[in-house]
N, C-alpha and C positions, 0 to 999 in steps of 0.2 A: 341451282337453275331458278328454285323457287323462289328463294331469297331473292334473286335478280327480280324476278319477273315481280315480285312482292311489293316492288318498291316504284309499280306504278303506278299504283294506284295514289302515289301522290299528283295524278293528274288526271284519273277517273274517280278520286272519291271514294269515299267508303262505302262496303258492298258491293263492288262492282266485281266482275267476275272478269279475270287477265288471261289470255291465253300464253303462256309461258315462250312460247315457240317464236311468234311474236316479236317478241323484248327481245332476243337472243337473237336476228338474223345478223350476221356478220357482216352482208352486205349492207345494209343498213346502216351500223356504225362504222364498216367503212366510207361512208358518201358522207358523214354526217360533215359540214364547214361551218363554223361558228358565223353566224351574220354581221359578221364587223359594220358592214353597209349599216345596214337596221340598225346596233345598235349607235352608231356615230348620229345617224335621225332623229332616235328618240331623245339622245345626249344632247342635243343640239336644240331641238325643242324646247328640254327641259331646261336649259341655258336661259333660253331665250326669254323664262319665264310661262310658256304657256304649259300650265302642269296637268292639266288636265287632258290635254292632247296626247302629252308625253307619258302620261299611266296608260290611258289606251293602247298607245305603240308599244308602251311595255307587256302589258297582257298578252297582243298576239304574240309577240317575238317570245315569251314564256312559253304559250299554247303549243306555238308550232315545233317546239323541244319535244311531243309529246312522243312520236314513233321510233325515239331513239332510245339506245341501252342507257340507262336512269345514271349507272356508272361514267354515264359520258357527259349525261346531264347535269351531273351534280355539277365536273367541273365549270362546265358554260355558265351555269345559274350562279356560282360562285362567283367567276369572273363579272358577271354581269354586274351583281351585288357592291366590288369593288373598283367598278367604274360608275355607275352611283354617288357608292358614298367619296370617292374623288372628283364629282360632279359635285356635291351637295357643298362641298367642303370649301370647293372654287368661289361657287356663289354665295359661300357666306363671307370670304376676303374679302369678296368683288363690292358686296354689299352688303356689310356690315354688320348682318345679324349673328349671332349666338346659336353656333353648330350644335353645342355642348347639349343642347335640350332637347334635340331632336329624335323621335325615336330608332333605333338600334334596327339594322337588320338584320336576322340571324340567319345563319347558313341551315341549307337544304333541308338537314337531316335533322335538325329539332322543330322542322314543323310537319304534320301531317299529310296537308296536301298544296297544293297552287291556290288553293283561293284562298288560303292562311297569307303564306308566300305575298298574293297580289293585295289584300288587306295590308298585309306590314306596310307595304311600296305607297298606298295609297297615305298614310297617314303621313310617313314621311313626302310626300308629295302636298300633303295637305300644311307640315310644317314649314315648309317652304315657300307656297302660297300665302298662307295669313303672314311671316315673316317678309316675303318681299312687299304685300299691302305695306304692313304695319310702314316697312323702311319708305315708301312711295307717301300713301299718307304724312311721316314727320318731316320730309323733304319739301312738301306740297305749303303744310305749316309755314315750315319756316318761309319757302318761299312767299307767302301771302304775310308772315310782320313784316317783312322784309321791305314790300312793296308799300304798303300804309307807313312805314320811318320815310322811306322818301319820301311820300303823299304829303307825310307832315312835316317834312322838312322843305318838299318846294311850293306849295300849293301857294304862294304870293308869286307864283314868276308866272307870268298870262301864258310866258308857250311851251309852262310844265305839263308833259300831256301821255299819251298810252305809250305813242311811239317812244318819246326818250325812257320812258322808263323800260321798254322792251331795247332797249340800246342799250340803257347802261346793264340790264341784265346780260347781253349777248343772245336774245332771245327770238322767237317772231312777235311782234304786237297781238298776231291771231293765235297763236299759243296763250301767249303771257292772259291774255281776254277771257280765251275760257278758260283755263283754268285759275282765275280771280273767280271769275263768277258760279264756278262747279265748287268751292271752296265757302265761299262768303253770300253766294245767293244774290250780290250784286256787284255792280258794273264798274271798273275802276273811273270811267268816265262819271257816274253820278256821284261815287266815292269825294272825289276829287271837288266835285261842284256844292256837295251837300259840306263837306268840310272848308268851304271857302265862304256860306252861306255861314255857318255857326261861328265863327268868326268875325265876319263884319257886324252879326249881331251883338259879338262881344265888345267891338269898338262903338258901335251904334250906342251902347247899352253903358257903357266906363271911361269913354272919352269924349271928349267935344270937335274932336275931328271931323272936319268936312265930309259930304258925301264921297267928294270926290276922293279925297286922301284916303276915305275909307275902302274904296273900291278900289282904289290902286294897291293899297298896302294888303290885299286879300285874293290879287289875283286876276282882276275884273278887268279886260282889256280898255276898257272905255266908262264912263261915268251912265252913260245911254243902256250900254248891255250890264250892266249892277243892276240900274234900275230896274228894268226888265226882268234880268233872273230873279231875282229879290222878290219883284210882287210875284211873279207865278209860281215862285216856291212859296210864301208865307201869306198870300194873299193884299199884304199893304205895300207902299211902296216906305223902302229905305229911312225914309223923315218922317209918316209915320208910325212907324213900326220907334222912331225914336222917341217920339212925343208920348206914343203910349207907356212907353217906360217910365217915362218921366212921370206925369199924372200919375204912376202907381204907384212912385213912390212919395 
């Protein structure tokens, strides 16, 4: 009886005073039901990537076991550990991050207190959050590279725009625009415009094409629009830009 009671220091911490009669109450033991619904909610939260909320729910779920005999609680915690391990494994397979490097979750009898177990769970959940963030950043960086490559290929098309990029990616224009701005601090519209101006400068400097031909080759809908956008960007007209470059040589 003393041995069973002493195990409740797992919840109450070092230096606690435990009433053995309270920890061996048969009525309490017989009424224990594993909180499967709360476990499912916690696992769903974890699987959705909300690791902080999942950890808080796990802590509450664990501490609610305190009033029951530890022999029963030990089985419940073991089940909980298995469920979390399975969930993390599923997330690693679904998202493609290494599960081998995650911290291990020891069995309750290898830990002194529930606080220790909760801290171990925190390490695992932090690993999951970090892995998901890395995966998300990698995916977003790859998407930005894909967008940049598409801009480089299609800038000369006067109809090329954000909506066309979003349609090709099968994503909403709002999402693509926001993601690109978050990753590059520039808008897709500005990047397309800047590339067209830069390519126009190269053609004006390196060829004897007319201003109208340069405008057509760099994706501007008309010479007048090209003239207006060029002067707004560089402060000079295309003709003056070409003349200044020729004089400099």
